[in-house]
Gaussian input, Z-matrix of N, CA and C with variables (Angstrom, degrees):
# hf/3-21g

backbone

0 1
 N
 C     1     B1
 C     2     B2     1     A1
 N     3     B3     2     A2     1     D1
 C     4     B4     3     A3     2     D2
 C     5     B5     4     A4     3     D3
 N     6     B6     5     A5     4     D4
 C     7     B7     6     A6     5     D5
 C     8     B8     7     A7     6     D6
 N     9     B9     8     A8     7     D7
 C    10    B10     9     A9     8     D8
 C    11    B11    10    A10     9     D9
 N    12    B12    11    A11    10    D10
 C    13    B13    12    A12    11    D11
 C    14    B14    13    A13    12    D12
 N    15    B15    14    A14    13    D13
 C    16    B16    15    A15    14    D14
 C    17    B17    16    A16    15    D15
 N    18    B18    17    A17    16    D16
 C    19    B19    18    A18    17    D17
 C    20    B20    19    A19    18    D18
 N    21    B21    20    A20    19    D19
 C    22    B22    21    A21    20    D20
 C    23    B23    22    A22    21    D21
 N    24    B24    23    A23    22    D22
 C    25    B25    24    A24    23    D23
 C    26    B26    25    A25    24    D24
 N    27    B27    26    A26    25    D25
 C    28    B28    27    A27    26    D26
 C    29    B29    28    A28    27    D27
 N    30    B30    29    A29    28    D28
 C    31    B31    30    A30    29    D29
 C    32    B32    31    A31    30    D30
 N    33    B33    32    A32    31    D31
 C    34    B34    33    A33    32    D32
 C    35    B35    34    A34    33    D33
 N    36    B36    35    A35    34    D34
 C    37    B37    36    A36    35    D35
 C    38    B38    37    A37    36    D36
 N    39    B39    38    A38    37    D37
 C    40    B40    39    A39    38    D38
 C    41    B41    40    A40    39    D39
 N    42    B42    41    A41    40    D40
 C    43    B43    42    A42    41    D41
 C    44    B44    43    A43    42    D42
 N    45    B45    44    A44    43    D43
 C    46    B46    45    A45    44    D44
 C    47    B47    46    A46    45    D45
 N    48    B48    47    A47    46    D46
 C    49    B49    48    A48    47    D47
 C    50    B50    49    A49    48    D48
 N    51    B51    50    A50    49    D49
 C    52    B52    51    A51    50    D50
 C    53    B53    52    A52    51    D51
 N    54    B54    53    A53    52    D52
 C    55    B55    54    A54    53    D53
 C    56    B56    55    A55    54    D54
 N    57    B57    56    A56    55    D55
 C    58    B58    57    A57    56    D56
 C    59    B59    58    A58    57    D57
 N    60    B60    59    A59    58    D58
 C    61    B61    60    A60    59    D59
 C    62    B62    61    A61    60    D60
 N    63    B63    62    A62    61    D61
 C    64    B64    63    A63    62    D62
 C    65    B65    64    A64    63    D63
 N    66    B66    65    A65    64    D64
 C    67    B67    66    A66    65    D65
 C    68    B68    67    A67    66    D66
 N    69    B69    68    A68    67    D67
 C    70    B70    69    A69    68    D68
 C    71    B71    70    A70    69    D69
 N    72    B72    71    A71    70    D70
 C    73    B73    72    A72    71    D71
 C    74    B74    73    A73    72    D72
 N    75    B75    74    A74    73    D73
 C    76    B76    75    A75    74    D74
 C    77    B77    76    A76    75    D75
 N    78    B78    77    A77    76    D76
 C    79    B79    78    A78    77    D77
 C    80    B80    79    A79    78    D78
 N    81    B81    80    A80    79    D79
 C    82    B82    81    A81    80    D80
 C    83    B83    82    A82    81    D81
 N    84    B84    83    A83    82    D82
 C    85    B85    84    A84    83    D83
 C    86    B86    85    A85    84    D84
 N    87    B87    86    A86    85    D85
 C    88    B88    87    A87    86    D86
 C    89    B89    88    A88    87    D87
 N    90    B90    89    A89    88    D88
 C    91    B91    90    A90    89    D89
 C    92    B92    91    A91    90    D90
 N    93    B93    92    A92    91    D91
 C    94    B94    93    A93    92    D92
 C    95    B95    94    A94    93    D93
 N    96    B96    95    A95    94    D94
 C    97    B97    96    A96    95    D95
 C    98    B98    97    A97    96    D96
 N    99    B99    98    A98    97    D97
 C   100   B100    99    A99    98    D98
 C   101   B101   100   A100    99    D99
 N   102   B102   101   A101   100   D100
 C   103   B103   102   A102   101   D101
 C   104   B104   103   A103   102   D102
 N   105   B105   104   A104   103   D103
 C   106   B106   105   A105   104   D104
 C   107   B107   106   A106   105   D105
 N   108   B108   107   A107   106   D106
 C   109   B109   108   A108   107   D107
 C   110   B110   109   A109   108   D108
 N   111   B111   110   A110   109   D109
 C   112   B112   111   A111   110   D110
 C   113   B113   112   A112   111   D111
 N   114   B114   113   A113   112   D112
 C   115   B115   114   A114   113   D113
 C   116   B116   115   A115   114   D114
 N   117   B117   116   A116   115   D115
 C   118   B118   117   A117   116   D116
 C   119   B119   118   A118   117   D117
 N   120   B120   119   A119   118   D118
 C   121   B121   120   A120   119   D119
 C   122   B122   121   A121   120   D120
 N   123   B123   122   A122   121   D121
 C   124   B124   123   A123   122   D122
 C   125   B125   124   A124   123   D123
 N   126   B126   125   A125   124   D124
 C   127   B127   126   A126   125   D125
 C   128   B128   127   A127   126   D126
 N   129   B129   128   A128   127   D127
 C   130   B130   129   A129   128   D128
 C   131   B131   130   A130   129   D129
 N   132   B132   131   A131   130   D130
 C   133   B133   132   A132   131   D131
 C   134   B134   133   A133   132   D132
 N   135   B135   134   A134   133   D133
 C   136   B136   135   A135   134   D134
 C   137   B137   136   A136   135   D135
 N   138   B138   137   A137   136   D136
 C   139   B139   138   A138   137   D137
 C   140   B140   139   A139   138   D138
 N   141   B141   140   A140   139   D139
 C   142   B142   141   A141   140   D140
 C   143   B143   142   A142   141   D141
 N   144   B144   143   A143   142   D142
 C   145   B145   144   A144   143   D143
 C   146   B146   145   A145   144   D144
 N   147   B147   146   A146   145   D145
 C   148   B148   147   A147   146   D146
 C   149   B149   148   A148   147   D147
 N   150   B150   149   A149   148   D148
 C   151   B151   150   A150   149   D149
 C   152   B152   151   A151   150   D150
 N   153   B153   152   A152   151   D151
 C   154   B154   153   A153   152   D152
 C   155   B155   154   A154   153   D153
 N   156   B156   155   A155   154   D154
 C   157   B157   156   A156   155   D155
 C   158   B158   157   A157   156   D156
 N   159   B159   158   A158   157   D157
 C   160   B160   159   A159   158   D158
 C   161   B161   160   A160   159   D159
 N   162   B162   161   A161   160   D160
 C   163   B163   162   A162   161   D161
 C   164   B164   163   A163   162   D162
 N   165   B165   164   A164   163   D163
 C   166   B166   165   A165   164   D164
 C   167   B167   166   A166   165   D165
 N   168   B168   167   A167   166   D166
 C   169   B169   168   A168   167   D167
 C   170   B170   169   A169   168   D168
 N   171   B171   170   A170   169   D169
 C   172   B172   171   A171   170   D170
 C   173   B173   172   A172   171   D171
 N   174   B174   173   A173   172   D172
 C   175   B175   174   A174   173   D173
 C   176   B176   175   A175   174   D174
 N   177   B177   176   A176   175   D175
 C   178   B178   177   A177   176   D176
 C   179   B179   178   A178   177   D177
 N   180   B180   179   A179   178   D178
 C   181   B181   180   A180   179   D179
 C   182   B182   181   A181   180   D180
 N   183   B183   182   A182   181   D181
 C   184   B184   183   A183   182   D182
 C   185   B185   184   A184   183   D183
 N   186   B186   185   A185   184   D184
 C   187   B187   186   A186   185   D185
 C   188   B188   187   A187   186   D186
 N   189   B189   188   A188   187   D187
 C   190   B190   189   A189   188   D188
 C   191   B191   190   A190   189   D189
 N   192   B192   191   A191   190   D190
 C   193   B193   192   A192   191   D191
 C   194   B194   193   A193   192   D192
 N   195   B195   194   A194   193   D193
 C   196   B196   195   A195   194   D194
 C   197   B197   196   A196   195   D195
 N   198   B198   197   A197   196   D196
 C   199   B199   198   A198   197   D197
 C   200   B200   199   A199   198   D198
 N   201   B201   200   A200   199   D199
 C   202   B202   201   A201   200   D200
 C   203   B203   202   A202   201   D201
 N   204   B204   203   A203   202   D202
 C   205   B205   204   A204   203   D203
 C   206   B206   205   A205   204   D204
 N   207   B207   206   A206   205   D205
 C   208   B208   207   A207   206   D206
 C   209   B209   208   A208   207   D207
 N   210   B210   209   A209   208   D208
 C   211   B211   210   A210   209   D209
 C   212   B212   211   A211   210   D210
 N   213   B213   212   A212   211   D211
 C   214   B214   213   A213   212   D212
 C   215   B215   214   A214   213   D213
 N   216   B216   215   A215   214   D214
 C   217   B217   216   A216   215   D215
 C   218   B218   217   A217   216   D216

   B1=1.4340
   B2=1.5314
   B3=1.3053
   B4=1.4665
   B5=1.5345
   B6=1.3153
   B7=1.4742
   B8=1.5234
   B9=1.3308
   B10=1.4687
   B11=1.5319
   B12=1.3190
   B13=1.4623
   B14=1.5284
   B15=1.3336
   B16=1.4612
   B17=1.5238
   B18=1.3373
   B19=1.4715
   B20=1.5268
   B21=1.3447
   B22=1.4706
   B23=1.5284
   B24=1.3308
   B25=1.4678
   B26=1.5176
   B27=1.3225
   B28=1.4594
   B29=1.5300
   B30=1.3271
   B31=1.4613
   B32=1.5146
   B33=1.3161
   B34=1.4720
   B35=1.5259
   B36=1.3364
   B37=1.4659
   B38=1.5240
   B39=1.3246
   B40=1.4678
   B41=1.5226
   B42=1.3200
   B43=1.4698
   B44=1.5341
   B45=1.3281
   B46=1.4700
   B47=1.5333
   B48=1.3278
   B49=1.4664
   B50=1.5344
   B51=1.3239
   B52=1.4675
   B53=1.5302
   B54=1.3171
   B55=1.4663
   B56=1.5279
   B57=1.3445
   B58=1.4680
   B59=1.5208
   B60=1.3220
   B61=1.4632
   B62=1.5223
   B63=1.3227
   B64=1.4534
   B65=1.5259
   B66=1.3377
   B67=1.4633
   B68=1.5196
   B69=1.3050
   B70=1.4591
   B71=1.5309
   B72=1.3362
   B73=1.4628
   B74=1.5186
   B75=1.3166
   B76=1.4700
   B77=1.5247
   B78=1.3101
   B79=1.4616
   B80=1.5249
   B81=1.3264
   B82=1.4589
   B83=1.5302
   B84=1.3147
   B85=1.4609
   B86=1.5262
   B87=1.3093
   B88=1.4639
   B89=1.5294
   B90=1.3323
   B91=1.4670
   B92=1.5290
   B93=1.3234
   B94=1.4698
   B95=1.5268
   B96=1.3300
   B97=1.4573
   B98=1.5197
   B99=1.3347
   B100=1.4628
   B101=1.5275
   B102=1.3355
   B103=1.4690
   B104=1.5326
   B105=1.3094
   B106=1.4610
   B107=1.5260
   B108=1.3360
   B109=1.4689
   B110=1.5213
   B111=1.3321
   B112=1.4651
   B113=1.5254
   B114=1.3325
   B115=1.4695
   B116=1.5211
   B117=1.3176
   B118=1.4703
   B119=1.5283
   B120=1.3252
   B121=1.4726
   B122=1.5207
   B123=1.3303
   B124=1.4680
   B125=1.5266
   B126=1.3149
   B127=1.4657
   B128=1.5245
   B129=1.3086
   B130=1.4654
   B131=1.5215
   B132=1.3410
   B133=1.4599
   B134=1.5150
   B135=1.3298
   B136=1.4535
   B137=1.5133
   B138=1.3258
   B139=1.4567
   B140=1.5241
   B141=1.3252
   B142=1.4584
   B143=1.5177
   B144=1.3321
   B145=1.4547
   B146=1.5310
   B147=1.3223
   B148=1.4614
   B149=1.5238
   B150=1.3141
   B151=1.4712
   B152=1.5222
   B153=1.3279
   B154=1.4645
   B155=1.5244
   B156=1.3227
   B157=1.4612
   B158=1.5206
   B159=1.3310
   B160=1.4703
   B161=1.5267
   B162=1.3300
   B163=1.4617
   B164=1.5255
   B165=1.3314
   B166=1.4660
   B167=1.5265
   B168=1.3315
   B169=1.4664
   B170=1.5282
   B171=1.3168
   B172=1.4669
   B173=1.5258
   B174=1.3159
   B175=1.4741
   B176=1.5267
   B177=1.3139
   B178=1.4591
   B179=1.5264
   B180=1.3419
   B181=1.4604
   B182=1.5342
   B183=1.3465
   B184=1.4723
   B185=1.5240
   B186=1.3277
   B187=1.4618
   B188=1.5284
   B189=1.3272
   B190=1.4575
   B191=1.5367
   B192=1.3134
   B193=1.4661
   B194=1.5260
   B195=1.3305
   B196=1.4669
   B197=1.5279
   B198=1.3352
   B199=1.4681
   B200=1.5214
   B201=1.3231
   B202=1.4669
   B203=1.5275
   B204=1.3241
   B205=1.4744
   B206=1.5193
   B207=1.3051
   B208=1.4730
   B209=1.5252
   B210=1.3038
   B211=1.4677
   B212=1.5211
   B213=1.3189
   B214=1.4656
   B215=1.5218
   B216=1.3310
   B217=1.4760
   B218=1.5123
   A1=108.66
   A2=117.11
   A3=118.46
   A4=110.48
   A5=115.45
   A6=121.51
   A7=113.00
   A8=116.73
   A9=119.80
   A10=110.54
   A11=116.74
   A12=121.09
   A13=109.66
   A14=115.85
   A15=120.58
   A16=111.09
   A17=116.72
   A18=120.23
   A19=110.93
   A20=116.35
   A21=120.01
   A22=111.23
   A23=116.70
   A24=120.25
   A25=111.25
   A26=116.67
   A27=120.27
   A28=109.52
   A29=116.55
   A30=120.69
   A31=112.89
   A32=116.49
   A33=120.13
   A34=110.49
   A35=115.50
   A36=119.30
   A37=111.65
   A38=117.10
   A39=120.20
   A40=109.65
   A41=116.75
   A42=120.43
   A43=110.47
   A44=116.18
   A45=120.93
   A46=110.40
   A47=116.96
   A48=120.55
   A49=111.21
   A50=116.25
   A51=120.04
   A52=110.17
   A53=116.28
   A54=120.48
   A55=111.16
   A56=116.69
   A57=119.78
   A58=111.05
   A59=116.15
   A60=121.80
   A61=112.60
   A62=116.80
   A63=120.86
   A64=113.60
   A65=116.75
   A66=120.60
   A67=111.25
   A68=115.60
   A69=119.99
   A70=107.89
   A71=115.17
   A72=119.99
   A73=111.72
   A74=116.59
   A75=119.98
   A76=111.83
   A77=116.75
   A78=121.48
   A79=109.76
   A80=116.99
   A81=120.15
   A82=110.94
   A83=117.31
   A84=120.60
   A85=110.23
   A86=116.70
   A87=121.45
   A88=111.11
   A89=117.45
   A90=121.50
   A91=110.99
   A92=116.14
   A93=120.63
   A94=112.36
   A95=116.15
   A96=119.90
   A97=112.76
   A98=115.05
   A99=120.14
   A100=109.47
   A101=116.90
   A102=119.12
   A103=111.49
   A104=115.97
   A105=121.67
   A106=111.15
   A107=117.13
   A108=120.47
   A109=111.99
   A110=116.86
   A111=119.74
   A112=110.34
   A113=116.64
   A114=119.57
   A115=110.16
   A116=116.58
   A117=119.47
   A118=111.07
   A119=117.01
   A120=119.75
   A121=110.30
   A122=116.24
   A123=119.26
   A124=109.92
   A125=116.77
   A126=120.41
   A127=112.75
   A128=117.57
   A129=120.39
   A130=112.56
   A131=116.57
   A132=119.95
   A133=113.52
   A134=117.28
   A135=120.76
   A136=113.50
   A137=116.64
   A138=122.14
   A139=107.25
   A140=116.39
   A141=120.99
   A142=110.56
   A143=116.36
   A144=119.01
   A145=110.75
   A146=115.76
   A147=120.51
   A148=108.90
   A149=116.22
   A150=120.21
   A151=110.88
   A152=116.50
   A153=120.05
   A154=111.41
   A155=116.73
   A156=120.37
   A157=111.21
   A158=117.62
   A159=120.66
   A160=110.50
   A161=115.99
   A162=119.72
   A163=110.35
   A164=117.19
   A165=121.03
   A166=110.75
   A167=116.95
   A168=120.64
   A169=110.66
   A170=116.72
   A171=120.63
   A172=110.75
   A173=116.93
   A174=119.86
   A175=110.94
   A176=115.61
   A177=120.09
   A178=111.43
   A179=116.02
   A180=121.15
   A181=112.56
   A182=115.83
   A183=121.13
   A184=111.47
   A185=113.52
   A186=120.32
   A187=108.01
   A188=117.85
   A189=119.17
   A190=110.74
   A191=115.97
   A192=120.42
   A193=110.47
   A194=117.22
   A195=118.53
   A196=112.75
   A197=117.77
   A198=119.92
   A199=110.58
   A200=116.59
   A201=121.07
   A202=111.30
   A203=116.15
   A204=120.08
   A205=114.06
   A206=117.79
   A207=118.60
   A208=111.54
   A209=114.26
   A210=120.91
   A211=110.20
   A212=115.25
   A213=120.77
   A214=108.97
   A215=116.71
   A216=119.64
   A217=112.70
   D1=130.01
   D2=-179.80
   D3=-84.69
   D4=163.81
   D5=-174.54
   D6=-61.75
   D7=-41.79
   D8=-179.23
   D9=-62.46
   D10=-41.86
   D11=178.88
   D12=-63.43
   D13=-42.59
   D14=-179.73
   D15=-63.73
   D16=-43.39
   D17=178.19
   D18=-60.16
   D19=-42.90
   D20=179.38
   D21=-64.19
   D22=-40.32
   D23=179.29
   D24=-64.52
   D25=-45.53
   D26=178.44
   D27=-61.01
   D28=-44.09
   D29=179.39
   D30=-60.07
   D31=-43.99
   D32=178.65
   D33=-63.13
   D34=-40.79
   D35=-179.45
   D36=-67.32
   D37=-39.37
   D38=176.82
   D39=-62.34
   D40=-48.22
   D41=-179.98
   D42=-59.85
   D43=-44.65
   D44=-179.53
   D45=-60.04
   D46=-48.23
   D47=-179.30
   D48=-65.38
   D49=-38.63
   D50=178.34
   D51=-61.89
   D52=-44.63
   D53=-179.31
   D54=-67.13
   D55=-39.85
   D56=176.86
   D57=-61.69
   D58=-34.54
   D59=-179.58
   D60=-79.98
   D61=-11.42
   D62=179.98
   D63=74.45
   D64=22.11
   D65=-179.46
   D66=-91.80
   D67=140.78
   D68=172.59
   D69=-81.50
   D70=158.03
   D71=179.32
   D72=-55.42
   D73=-43.46
   D74=-176.93
   D75=-63.27
   D76=-38.01
   D77=-179.66
   D78=-68.16
   D79=-44.84
   D80=179.90
   D81=-64.26
   D82=-44.07
   D83=178.35
   D84=-59.26
   D85=-41.33
   D86=178.78
   D87=-63.52
   D88=-43.71
   D89=177.88
   D90=-59.43
   D91=-37.60
   D92=-178.92
   D93=-82.42
   D94=-16.11
   D95=-177.62
   D96=72.99
   D97=34.16
   D98=-179.74
   D99=-124.54
   D100=158.13
   D101=175.82
   D102=-65.96
   D103=149.87
   D104=178.41
   D105=-55.85
   D106=-40.01
   D107=-179.91
   D108=-58.72
   D109=-37.56
   D110=-179.95
   D111=-66.81
   D112=-43.44
   D113=177.23
   D114=-59.49
   D115=-42.48
   D116=179.26
   D117=-63.30
   D118=-36.20
   D119=175.98
   D120=-64.23
   D121=-41.38
   D122=177.97
   D123=-60.89
   D124=-49.61
   D125=-175.98
   D126=-66.72
   D127=-26.61
   D128=179.07
   D129=-88.74
   D130=-8.10
   D131=-179.29
   D132=85.90
   D133=10.32
   D134=179.71
   D135=-78.44
   D136=-18.14
   D137=-179.77
   D138=-155.84
   D139=165.92
   D140=179.78
   D141=-117.59
   D142=145.02
   D143=175.66
   D144=-69.83
   D145=156.81
   D146=175.48
   D147=-71.93
   D148=168.77
   D149=176.31
   D150=-59.17
   D151=-43.31
   D152=178.93
   D153=-61.53
   D154=-39.10
   D155=178.57
   D156=-68.29
   D157=-38.28
   D158=177.03
   D159=-62.27
   D160=-41.77
   D161=178.62
   D162=-64.59
   D163=-42.78
   D164=178.40
   D165=-63.05
   D166=-40.98
   D167=178.10
   D168=-63.19
   D169=-45.16
   D170=-179.67
   D171=-61.50
   D172=-41.07
   D173=177.91
   D174=-65.02
   D175=-44.41
   D176=-179.68
   D177=-62.30
   D178=-43.14
   D179=-178.25
   D180=-84.08
   D181=-7.66
   D182=-177.73
   D183=56.22
   D184=50.65
   D185=178.07
   D186=-137.97
   D187=160.00
   D188=176.19
   D189=-69.60
   D190=151.65
   D191=179.27
   D192=-56.47
   D193=-38.89
   D194=-177.64
   D195=-64.76
   D196=-19.64
   D197=175.30
   D198=-66.94
   D199=-26.50
   D200=178.17
   D201=-85.49
   D202=-22.93
   D203=-173.73
   D204=-99.56
   D205=-13.14
   D206=-176.67
   D207=-72.21
   D208=163.83
   D209=-178.95
   D210=-61.77
   D211=129.22
   D212=179.19
   D213=-104.43
   D214=148.13
   D215=179.60
   D216=-66.23

């Protein structure tokens, strides 16, 4: 799996979990302590969250970290 594909998969999974949780982008970015633009980059696959951010996302969404990292459709 190449890096760009992985970034897109992680982004799709973050967006999916955020929507399932009913969180707005601004609220999630605030919980993570990151700018809204960075969250949007993550969700679009333009950048990847750090390991610490992935762990924080998994805790917030109450899902395993690998649920955020697995291949997304």
